[in-house]
C-alpha positions in Angstrom: 0.0 0.0 0.0 1.3 3.4 -0.9 1.9 5.8 2.0 2.5 9.5 2.0 5.6 8.8 4.3 7.2 7.0 1.3 7.7 10.3 -0.4 9.5 11.8 2.6 11.6 8.6 3.0 12.7 8.8 -0.6 13.7 12.4 -0.2 15.7 11.4 2.9 17.8 8.9 0.9 19.2 11.5 -1.4 19.2 14.5 0.8 22.7 16.1 1.1 21.7 17.2 4.6 20.6 13.7 5.6 20.8 12.7 9.2 20.1 9.6 11.2 16.3 9.2 10.9 14.0 8.4 13.8 10.4 7.3 12.9 7.9 8.2 15.7 4.3 7.1 16.1 2.0 4.8 17.9 2.0 1.0 17.5 0.6 -0.5 14.4 0.7 2.6 12.3 3.1 1.0 9.8 6.6 2.2 10.8 8.2 -1.2 10.2 6.4 -1.8 6.9 7.5 1.5 5.6 11.1 0.9 6.3 11.0 -2.6 4.8 9.4 -1.0 1.7 12.3 1.5 1.6 14.8 -1.3 1.8 14.0 -2.3 -1.8 16.0 0.7 -2.9 19.2 -0.6 -1.3 21.5 -3.4 -2.2 21.8 -4.6 1.4 19.4 -4.4 4.3 20.0 -5.2 8.0 17.0 -5.1 10.3 17.9 -5.2 14.0 14.9 -5.9 16.3 16.0 -5.1 19.8 13.0 -7.0 21.3 13.5 -10.2 19.2 17.3 -10.1 19.0 18.3 -9.6 22.6 21.8 -10.9 22.0 22.7 -7.9 20.0 22.3 -5.6 23.0 25.8 -6.6 24.0 27.2 -4.8 21.0 26.0 -1.5 22.5 27.9 -1.7 25.7 31.0 0.5 26.3 32.0 3.4 24.1 29.3 3.1 21.4 31.8 3.4 18.6 29.9 3.1 15.2 32.9 1.3 13.5 32.9 -1.4 16.1 29.1 -1.7 16.3 28.9 -2.0 12.5 31.7 -4.6 12.4 29.9 -6.7 15.0 26.5 -6.4 13.3 27.9 -7.2 9.9 29.4 -10.4 11.3 26.2 -11.3 13.2 23.8 -10.7 10.2 26.4 -11.8 7.6 25.7 -8.6 5.6 28.3 -6.0 4.5 27.9 -2.4 5.7 28.6 -0.1 2.8 27.9 3.6 2.7 25.2 4.3 0.1 24.4 0.6 -0.4 23.3 -0.6 3.0 20.2 0.4 4.9 20.5 -0.3 8.6 17.2 -0.4 10.6 17.0 -0.4 14.4 13.5 -1.5 15.2 11.9 -1.5 18.7 14.9 0.6 19.7 13.2 1.6 22.9 14.2 -1.9 24.3 17.9 -0.9 24.2 18.5 2.6 25.6 22.3 2.5 24.7 21.3 1.9 21.1 19.3 5.2 21.2 22.3 7.0 22.6 24.4 5.5 19.8 22.4 7.3 17.1 24.3 10.6 17.7 27.6 8.9 17.2 26.5 7.3 13.9 25.6 10.8 12.7 29.0 12.2 13.8 31.3 9.3 12.8 29.4 7.3 10.1 27.2 9.9 8.3 27.4 8.1 5.0 25.5 5.1 6.3 21.7 5.2 5.9 20.3 4.5 9.4 16.6 4.5 10.4 15.3 3.8 13.9 11.8 3.2 15.2 10.0 1.9 18.2 6.4 1.2 19.3 6.8 2.8 22.8 9.7 5.1 21.8 8.4 8.3 23.5 8.8 6.7 26.9 12.5 6.0 26.2 13.1 9.4 24.7 11.6 10.9 27.9 14.4 9.2 29.8 17.0 10.5 27.4 15.9 14.1 26.7 19.2 15.2 25.2 20.2 12.0 23.4 20.9 13.7 20.1 19.4 17.1 19.7 20.3 18.6 16.3 21.9 15.4 15.1 18.7 13.3 14.6 16.0 13.9 12.0 12.4 13.0 13.0 9.4 11.8 10.9 6.0 11.3 12.6 3.9 8.5 11.2 0.1 8.2 11.7 -2.7 5.8 10.7 -3.6 5.9 7.0 -5.5 9.0 5.7 -8.6 8.8 3.5 -6.3 9.7 0.6 -4.1 6.6 1.4 -7.3 4.5 1.7 -8.3 5.6 -1.8 -4.8 4.7 -3.1 -5.1 1.3 -1.4 -8.3 0.7 -3.3 -6.5 1.6 -6.6 -8.6 4.8 -7.0 -5.8 7.0 -8.4 -8.0 8.8 -10.9 -10.8 9.4 -8.4 -8.2 10.8 -6.0 -6.8 13.1 -8.7 -10.4 14.3 -9.5 -10.9 15.0 -5.8 -7.7 17.0 -5.6 -8.9 19.3 -8.4 -12.3 20.0 -6.8 -13.0 23.1 -4.7 -16.0 25.3 -3.7 -15.9 27.0 -7.0 -15.7 23.8 -9.1 -17.5 21.0 -7.1 -17.4 17.4 -8.0 -20.0 15.8 -10.3 -22.7 14.3 -8.0 -21.9 10.8 -9.3 -18.3 11.0 -8.0 -19.5 12.8 -4.8 -21.7 9.8 -4.0 -18.9 7.4 -4.8 -16.5 9.1 -2.4 -19.2 9.1 0.3 -19.4 5.3 -0.1 -15.7 4.9 0.3 -15.8 7.3 3.3 -18.4 5.1 5.0 -16.2 2.0 4.6 -13.2 4.0 5.9 -15.1 5.1 8.9 -15.7 1.5 9.8 -12.2 0.2 9.1 -10.1 3.1 10.4 -6.6 3.8 9.2 -4.4 1.1 10.8 -2.7 -0.6 7.9 -3.4 -4.2 9.0 -7.1 -3.5 9.1 -7.1 -1.7 5.8 -5.1 -4.4 4.1 -7.4 -7.1 5.4 -10.4 -5.2 4.1 -8.9 -4.6 0.7 -8.2 -8.3 0.3 -11.4 -9.7 1.7 -14.0 -6.9 1.3 -15.2 -8.1 4.7 -15.9 -5.3 7.2 -16.9 -7.8 9.9 -13.3 -9.3 9.7 -11.9 -5.7 9.9 -13.9 -5.2 13.2 -12.4 -8.5 14.6 -8.9 -7.2 13.9 -9.7 -3.9 15.5 -10.9 -5.7 18.6 -7.6 -7.7 18.7 -5.5 -4.5 18.3 -7.4 -2.8 21.1 -6.5 -5.7 23.3 -2.9 -5.4 22.3 -2.9 -1.7 23.1 -4.4 -2.3 26.5 -1.9 -5.1 27.2 0.8 -2.5 26.6 -0.6 -0.3 29.4 1.4 -2.4 31.9 4.6 -1.4 30.1 4.0 2.4 30.4 5.0 3.2 33.9 4.2 2.0 37.4 2.6 5.2 38.5 -0.9 4.1 37.5 -2.2 0.5 37.2 -3.1 -0.7 33.7 -6.8 -1.1 34.5 -6.9 2.7 35.5 -5.3 3.6 32.1 -7.9 1.4 30.4 -10.6 3.3 32.3 -9.3 6.7 31.1 -8.8 5.4 27.6 -12.5 4.4 27.5 -13.4 7.8 29.0 -11.7 9.6 26.1 -14.0 7.8 23.7 -17.1 8.5 25.8 -16.3 12.2 26.0 -15.2 12.8 22.4 -16.5 16.0 21.1 -16.9 17.6 24.5 -14.7 19.4 26.9 -12.9 16.7 28.9 -14.2 16.2 32.4 -12.0 14.7 35.0 -14.9 13.8 37.3 -16.6 11.8 34.5 -13.4 9.8 33.8 -13.3 7.8 37.0 -15.0 7.8 40.4 -11.9 6.5 42.1 -9.1 8.4 40.5 -8.0 11.9 41.6 -7.6 14.7 39.1 -3.9 14.3 39.2 -4.0 10.6 38.4 -6.3 11.2 35.4 -3.8 13.9 34.2 -1.0 11.4 34.5 -3.0 8.8 32.6 -3.8 11.2 29.8 -0.1 12.2 29.6 0.9 8.5 29.3 -1.7 7.8 26.6 -0.6 10.8 24.7 3.1 9.8 24.9 2.0 6.4 23.5 0.4 8.2 20.6 -3.0 6.7 21.3 -4.8 10.1 22.0 -4.4 13.7 20.7 -5.1 16.7 22.9 -7.3 19.5 21.3 -6.4 22.6 23.3 -8.7 25.5 23.8 -7.4 28.8 22.4 -8.8 32.3 22.7 -7.8 32.6 19.0 -7.1 36.3 19.2 -4.2 35.9 16.8 -1.3 33.8 15.8 0.3 31.7 17.1 -2.8 29.9 18.4 -0.7 28.4 21.2 -0.3 31.8 22.8 -4.0 31.9 23.7 -4.3 28.5 25.3 -6.4 27.9 28.4 -4.8 24.9 30.1 -8.0 24.2 32.0 -10.1 23.6 28.9 -9.3 20.9 26.4 -10.8 18.0 24.4 -9.3 14.6 23.7 -9.7 12.5 20.6 -8.3 9.0 19.8 -5.6 8.5 17.2 -7.7 6.3 15.0 -11.4 6.5 14.2 -11.7 2.7 13.7 -10.3 2.1 17.2 -12.6 4.9 18.5 -15.8 3.4 17.1 -15.0 0.0 18.5 -14.1 1.3 22.0 -17.3 3.3 21.9 -19.3 0.1 21.0 -20.9 1.3 17.8 -22.6 -1.7 16.1 -21.6 -2.2 12.5 -24.7 -4.4 11.8 -27.0 -1.5 12.4 -25.4 0.7 9.8 -23.7 -1.3 7.1 -26.8 -1.6 4.9 -28.2 1.9 5.7 -28.2 4.4 2.8 -27.8 7.4 5.1 -24.9 8.3 7.4 -26.6 7.9 10.7 -23.6 6.2 12.2 -21.4 9.3 12.1 -23.9 11.2 14.3 -23.1 8.8 17.1 -20.3 9.7 19.4 -19.1 12.7 17.5 -17.4 10.4 14.9 -17.3 13.2 12.3 -15.4 15.6 14.6 -13.1 12.7 15.7 -12.4 11.8 12.0 -11.8 15.4 11.0 -9.3 16.0 13.8 -7.2 13.0 12.9 -7.3 13.8 9.2 -6.0 17.4 9.9 -3.1 15.8 11.8 -2.4 13.2 9.0 -2.0 15.9 6.4 0.3 18.1 8.5 4.1 18.4 8.2 5.4 14.9 9.3 8.7 16.5 10.5 7.1 18.0 13.7 4.1 17.2 15.9 0.9 19.0 15.1 -1.2 20.6 17.8 -5.0 20.9 17.4 -7.0 23.8 18.8 -10.7 24.7 19.2 -12.6 27.7 20.5 -15.3 27.9 23.1 -17.1 30.8 24.6 -19.5 30.7 27.5 -21.4 33.8 28.3 -24.7 33.9 30.1 -27.4 33.2 27.5 -24.8 32.9 24.8 -22.7 29.8 24.3 -20.6 29.3 21.2 -18.1 26.7 20.1 -16.0 26.1 16.9 -14.7 22.6 16.5 -11.3 23.5 15.2 -9.3 26.6 14.6 -6.4 26.2 12.1 -3.6 28.3 10.7 -3.2 28.4 6.9 -0.3 30.5 5.7 -0.7 33.6 7.9 -4.4 33.3 8.3 -6.5 32.1 11.2 -9.5 30.0 10.0 -12.4 28.6 12.1 -13.6 25.1 11.1 -17.0 23.7 11.9 -17.7 20.0 11.5 -21.2 18.7 10.7 -22.1 15.0 10.5 -24.8 15.5 7.8 -25.8 18.0 5.2 -27.9 20.2 7.5 -27.2 22.3 10.5 -26.9 26.0 11.4 -23.6 27.7 11.6 -24.4 30.2 14.4 -21.1 29.6 16.3 -19.1 30.0 13.2 -20.8 33.2 12.2 -20.4 34.5 15.8 -16.7 33.6 15.7 -16.1 35.4 12.4 -17.9 38.5 13.7 -16.2 38.6 17.0 -12.7 38.1 15.6 -13.4 40.3 12.5 -12.4 37.6 10.1 -13.8 37.0 6.6 -13.3 33.3 5.9 -14.6 30.2 7.7 -14.8 26.5 6.8 -17.6 24.0 7.1 -16.9 20.3 6.8 -19.9 18.2 6.2 -21.4 15.5 3.9 -22.3 18.2 1.3 -20.6 18.5 -2.0 -18.1 21.4 -2.4 -19.9 24.7 -2.2 -19.8 28.0 -0.4 -22.0 30.4 1.5 -21.3 34.0 2.2 -17.8 34.0 3.8 -17.9 30.2 4.4 -16.4 27.6 2.1 -17.9 24.1 2.4 -15.7 21.0 2.0 -16.9 17.4 2.1 -15.8 15.3 5.0 -13.7 13.2 2.6 -11.8 16.2 1.3 -9.8 17.5 4.3 -6.6 17.1 2.4 -7.9 19.9 0.1 -8.2 22.2 3.1 -4.6 21.9 4.3 -2.7 21.4 1.0 
């Protein structure tokens, strides 16, 4: 399956400013698959899995000299290490902290070697080594598959190109709009984890996709015990489920657990965010750029990293919606808002973490909320997400008036169109907004 990250990995290979590359992202988002795909462009490939190959840990004791490490690994894997011809991959690197520390020395003493590292719980290890290689390591963040990638996986290249050319001034033909909505519905059920998408592509069985999602959720929850000892795994599971239940609303500590303190819930959220399983949506006053300057730390929302995982944790029943012609399913549990948030992140610059923001105002007799506020070029743009084709835009109009802005965005199931001062983009066309 073609991934957007492949383009960035290809650029990394030939870049004259190339550094050791660290792929970051949650479990099961496709880090290992992407590197193995990249390996096809090299004559030699060495994959070191620090969880599976425990014996190689001994090569990272002592002075961490790249020459000695390469010599030992070349003998161990019976593969030559040649600059420009060999791709070295350190997988599950969080299982060997000295290997993470060695990355800076590879950059300094063996810059000609192509070295990529990745790990499923990498953020926890990096938290223990905050200065392991600042300025010497290049980062790429990988997320679950986007809707664009889902279309590519379904071999819909021409449909995707047609979608990219559409805009509020030149909407899609209704035939193609309906076709994209059907693909969107399937994607809402599968989510973007590559294993689930791949299974669906080969079987066309959404029920099988749901089974895989349930298994992956169990795996994520089993990992909770590996995070830290500050909070029991079952408490992390409790907060994880609370995130799904409160999606679309300001996060409430009291609704998360009856037996956990506010501080414990905060720690649980921090750990889940470090694992890449949730994204924080911070409240901003949105009085100007940067949006982070107007953050209110007491107000925030939380969304899950994948809408497929989200709908399974929430308990949405596939059987009730698979044959329905309408999109009733996305009205449940704020799925549209959840989906839109993750799509905005997926289309962002993969070289840095993206922060989402929203705006909320509470005045007596006047409550208003805008789902997302984004920056495009030097412009601040409010984004309202609707689950259907109807719905008023009072909060959006209020925001535009209050901030003296002239452009807003509405994401819905409508075709591309525009109202006075508001451009409308279909839910499946979020790439068109940020590109």
